[in-house]
C-alpha positions in Angstrom: 96.0 108.6 112.0 98.2 105.5 112.4 100.5 104.2 109.9 101.5 100.5 109.6 105.2 99.7 109.1 106.4 96.1 108.0 109.8 94.7 108.3 111.9 91.7 108.6 112.0 90.5 104.7 115.1 89.7 102.8 116.3 86.9 100.4 116.6 83.2 101.4 116.8 80.0 99.8 113.9 77.5 99.3 112.9 75.5 102.4 114.2 78.4 104.8 112.4 80.7 107.1 111.7 84.2 107.8 109.6 86.1 110.5 108.0 89.2 109.3 107.0 92.2 111.8 104.1 94.7 111.6 103.9 97.5 113.9 102.1 101.0 114.5 103.0 103.2 117.1 100.9 102.5 120.1 98.7 100.4 118.5 96.9 97.2 120.0 96.6 94.7 117.1 94.3 92.3 118.9 91.5 95.1 118.9 91.1 94.4 115.3 90.9 91.8 112.8 94.2 92.0 110.9 95.8 90.4 107.8 98.9 89.7 105.8 99.0 90.1 102.0 101.5 89.8 99.2 101.9 90.8 95.8 104.4 89.5 93.2 105.3 91.6 90.1 102.5 91.3 87.5 100.2 89.5 90.1 97.0 90.4 92.0 97.6 91.0 95.5 96.7 87.9 97.6 95.3 87.3 101.0 97.8 84.9 102.8 96.5 84.9 106.3 94.0 86.7 108.6 93.1 86.8 112.5 89.8 87.7 113.6 89.3 89.6 117.2 88.5 86.2 119.0 91.8 84.9 117.7 90.6 82.7 114.9 93.1 82.5 112.1 92.8 81.8 108.4 95.3 80.8 106.0 95.2 80.7 102.2 95.5 77.0 100.8 98.9 77.8 99.3 100.4 78.8 102.9 98.5 76.4 105.2 100.8 74.6 107.4 103.7 76.5 106.6 102.6 80.2 107.7 101.5 81.5 111.2 100.3 84.8 112.2 100.1 86.2 115.4 100.3 89.3 117.5 102.0 90.4 120.9 100.0 92.9 123.0 103.1 93.5 125.3 105.2 94.5 122.2 102.6 96.0 120.1 103.8 94.0 117.3 102.0 91.4 114.7 104.0 88.8 113.1 104.1 86.3 110.2 106.3 83.4 110.7 107.0 81.8 107.4 108.6 78.4 107.2 109.4 76.2 104.6 109.5 78.9 102.1 108.9 78.2 98.4 110.0 80.4 95.1 106.2 80.8 94.9 106.4 82.9 98.2 108.4 85.6 96.6 106.6 89.1 96.6 106.2 92.1 98.7 104.3 91.3 102.0 101.9 94.0 103.6 99.9 93.9 107.0 96.6 95.7 107.1 93.2 95.8 108.9 91.0 93.2 107.9 87.2 93.3 107.8 86.8 96.1 110.4 84.0 98.8 110.7 85.4 100.8 113.9 87.5 103.5 112.8 89.9 102.6 115.6 90.9 99.7 113.2 89.6 100.9 109.9 91.9 104.1 109.8 95.2 102.1 109.8 97.1 103.1 106.7 98.7 100.5 104.7 102.8 100.6 104.8 105.3 100.2 102.3 105.7 96.4 102.5 108.7 94.4 103.0 110.3 92.3 100.1 110.5 88.5 100.6 112.8 87.0 97.9 113.0 83.0 98.0 115.6 81.3 95.7 115.7 78.2 94.4 
């Protein structure tokens, strides 16, 4: 089994930027559909961005134009670049496999997430 590990979260002021990272030892993310999710206290988990195996990306309307996700096969990492952050972006962010049927991808385990806190 491969365990996903998120990092890069922190506390920033509204309008600031953060870059989140996701990695799993030896794993090549471009082989799989992947996604970033977030969850705020008392709210349902939200899909914020996804990338298909052909490289096509999709973003939730609330983050479109501000967030960008991509993977780096050389460093075996996946990223979520977050710009123009708003207080509404606060939450725990998770990376996960997305819409996969192959065991290589679908067997990825969710990590602990990384906390993002945006202050007014």
